[in-house]
C-alpha positions in Angstrom: 250.4 86.3 202.7 252.5 88.4 201.0 252.2 92.2 200.8 251.8 92.1 197.3 248.9 89.4 197.7 247.4 91.8 199.8 247.7 94.8 197.2 246.4 92.6 194.8 243.5 91.7 196.8 242.4 94.8 198.0 242.3 95.7 194.4 240.0 93.1 193.5 237.7 93.8 196.1 237.4 97.6 195.1 237.0 96.2 191.8 233.8 94.0 193.2 232.5 96.5 195.8 232.7 99.7 193.9 233.0 99.4 190.2 230.6 96.3 189.7 232.9 94.1 188.4 232.9 90.4 189.4 236.5 89.7 189.6 235.5 86.4 191.3 234.5 84.8 187.8 238.0 85.1 186.3 241.6 83.5 186.4 243.8 85.7 188.7 246.2 85.0 186.3 244.0 86.6 183.5 243.2 89.5 185.9 246.7 90.3 187.1 247.9 90.5 183.2 245.1 92.8 182.4 245.4 95.0 185.4 249.6 94.9 184.9 248.9 96.2 181.4 246.9 99.3 182.7 249.6 99.8 185.5 252.4 99.9 182.8 250.4 102.3 180.7 249.9 104.6 183.4 253.5 104.0 184.7 252.5 103.1 188.1 254.7 99.8 189.9 252.6 99.0 193.1 248.7 97.8 193.0 248.2 100.1 196.1 249.7 102.6 193.9 247.1 101.9 191.1 244.6 101.4 193.7 244.7 105.1 194.3 245.0 106.2 191.1 241.9 104.4 190.4 240.0 106.3 193.2 241.3 109.4 192.6 241.2 109.5 188.4 237.8 109.6 187.2 238.6 108.4 183.9 240.6 105.2 184.9 238.1 102.8 186.6 236.2 103.1 183.1 239.5 102.4 181.3 240.2 99.7 183.7 236.9 98.0 183.4 237.5 98.2 179.5 240.9 96.5 179.7 239.0 93.8 181.8 236.2 93.4 179.6 237.1 90.1 177.2 236.5 91.6 174.3 239.2 90.2 171.9 236.8 89.2 168.7 236.6 89.7 164.9 234.6 88.6 162.3 234.9 84.8 161.0 237.1 84.3 163.8 239.1 81.2 163.4 237.7 80.4 159.8 238.1 77.0 159.9 235.6 76.5 162.5 232.7 78.0 160.4 232.2 75.5 157.9 230.6 72.7 160.9 228.7 76.4 162.1 227.4 76.6 158.4 226.4 72.8 158.7 224.7 73.7 161.6 222.6 77.0 160.4 221.6 74.8 157.6 220.1 71.9 159.2 218.3 74.2 162.3 216.7 76.6 160.1 215.5 73.7 157.7 211.9 73.5 159.1 209.6 75.9 158.6 209.2 77.2 162.4 211.2 80.1 164.3 215.2 79.4 164.6 216.9 81.1 167.6 220.7 81.2 167.3 222.5 82.8 170.4 226.2 84.7 170.2 227.4 84.8 174.0 229.1 86.9 175.0 229.1 88.7 171.8 231.5 91.6 172.2 231.3 94.1 169.4 228.9 92.4 167.5 231.2 90.9 164.9 230.4 87.1 165.9 226.4 87.5 165.6 227.0 89.8 162.0 229.0 86.9 160.7 226.2 84.7 161.3 223.7 86.7 159.9 225.8 87.3 156.9 226.7 83.6 156.5 222.9 83.0 156.7 222.2 85.8 153.9 225.1 84.4 151.6 223.9 80.6 151.7 220.9 79.6 149.7 220.7 76.3 152.2 220.6 78.4 155.0 216.8 79.6 155.6 216.6 83.1 157.1 213.0 83.5 157.0 212.5 83.0 160.7 215.9 83.2 161.8 216.6 85.0 165.2 220.1 85.7 165.9 220.5 87.1 169.4 223.9 88.8 170.5 224.2 89.4 174.4 227.5 90.5 176.8 227.7 91.7 180.2 229.0 94.7 179.2 226.5 97.5 178.0 229.2 100.0 176.7 230.2 97.1 174.0 226.5 96.7 173.2 225.8 99.8 171.9 229.2 99.6 169.9 227.6 96.3 168.3 224.3 97.9 167.9 225.9 100.9 166.0 227.8 98.0 163.7 230.5 100.3 162.3 234.2 98.8 162.5 237.5 100.7 161.6 241.1 99.1 160.1 243.9 99.6 162.8 247.6 98.8 163.2 246.3 95.5 164.4 243.2 94.8 163.0 242.4 94.6 159.5 238.8 94.4 158.6 238.7 93.6 155.1 241.0 90.9 155.7 238.4 89.3 158.6 236.0 89.3 155.9 237.8 87.3 153.3 235.7 84.2 153.9 232.7 85.9 152.1 232.7 86.0 148.5 231.2 89.0 148.1 231.7 91.2 151.4 230.3 94.4 149.8 227.0 92.8 149.3 226.8 93.2 153.4 229.1 96.0 154.5 229.4 99.5 153.2 233.2 100.5 153.0 234.5 104.3 153.4 238.3 104.2 153.6 239.2 102.1 156.4 235.4 102.3 157.9 232.7 99.4 157.7 229.3 99.6 158.3 227.0 96.9 158.3 224.2 97.1 155.9 220.5 97.1 157.4 219.7 93.8 155.8 222.4 92.0 158.0 221.5 94.1 161.0 217.7 93.2 160.8 218.4 89.4 161.6 220.3 90.2 165.0 219.1 91.6 168.4 221.3 92.9 171.4 220.8 92.4 175.0 222.6 92.4 178.2 223.1 89.2 179.9 225.4 87.6 182.5 226.1 83.9 181.8 227.0 83.3 185.4 224.4 85.0 187.2 221.4 85.4 184.8 218.9 83.0 184.1 219.2 80.4 181.0 217.2 81.4 177.7 214.7 78.8 176.0 214.6 76.6 173.1 218.0 77.9 171.5 218.7 75.5 168.5 222.4 76.9 168.1 224.8 78.4 170.8 228.3 80.0 170.1 230.2 80.7 173.3 233.8 80.5 171.7 236.7 82.0 173.6 235.3 82.7 176.8 235.9 79.9 179.1 239.7 79.9 179.1 239.6 83.1 180.8 237.2 82.2 183.6 237.8 79.9 186.9 236.3 76.4 186.9 233.3 77.0 189.3 232.5 79.8 186.6 233.0 77.4 183.7 230.5 75.0 184.9 227.8 77.8 185.4 228.5 79.4 181.8 228.1 75.5 180.5 225.1 74.9 182.7 223.4 78.1 181.6 224.3 77.4 177.9 223.7 74.0 177.7 220.2 74.7 179.8 219.1 77.2 177.2 219.6 74.8 174.1 216.5 72.5 173.1 217.4 68.3 172.9 219.5 68.2 169.6 220.0 71.7 169.7 224.0 72.9 169.2 227.1 74.0 171.2 230.0 75.6 169.6 233.1 76.6 171.9 236.5 77.8 171.2 239.0 75.6 169.6 241.3 75.6 172.2 238.7 74.9 175.3 237.2 72.1 176.8 233.9 71.7 178.4 233.8 70.8 182.1 234.0 66.7 183.0 230.7 67.4 184.5 229.3 68.5 181.6 230.1 66.2 178.9 227.2 63.6 180.0 224.8 66.2 179.0 226.3 66.3 175.3 227.3 64.3 171.8 230.3 65.0 169.9 229.7 66.5 166.8 233.3 67.6 165.6 236.2 67.2 168.5 238.5 69.2 166.8 236.5 72.3 166.5 234.6 71.6 169.4 230.9 71.3 168.2 228.7 69.4 170.4 224.9 68.2 170.5 222.7 68.6 173.3 221.6 65.2 174.3 
């Protein structure tokens, strides 16, 4: 084993033992990319030197954890995927009971808020009795989600993200480059901390959006996540994954394909 590999593993061991980050869930290539980005930012070339920095700089552990969190998100990410999501929402809310929709992981809340705004914007989606739950493993990102305030930056145009809505101003208050989700939208959404691998499944969920997580995690963890999600769905409930993702082979017998290209499935 090379010295570089040993140094990298020492750093991952520290993440697991001292920072409570389960590095074993993730692809090593993903972890290496994110860690290397932090090392470049701190002008460090060696894993052992970076580990010394993590141990000595009180602010670096949190900065590293933030970097490792899978928090790439936007309102209406992959817009073409939202038409089958709309159709699923229409179907699962058509009855008179309660409907549970789960966004996991929800990152900073844009996906569950997108679901809420889409539901309020479509007369064929019944919002009475609709519960949208956003979960994430990261407690800090959940606090940002509950605030529901987003800002346009050099790399992220919030107004552009909201373009799929006919009238975004009905749901989001804008002041310059700051966008605040209105209470009518927030009232449909709750946020909870949940680990898709280690925690128990939910029950009686009608629709799950688990998009753009599976591409980052290893094969064993991918199966665990999909098992959790499918166990949470009621019979006939819908699962939507990312458009570049695939279900583990072992999980495919438990679902029927609704939209192959846009990765929409129904629990058999």
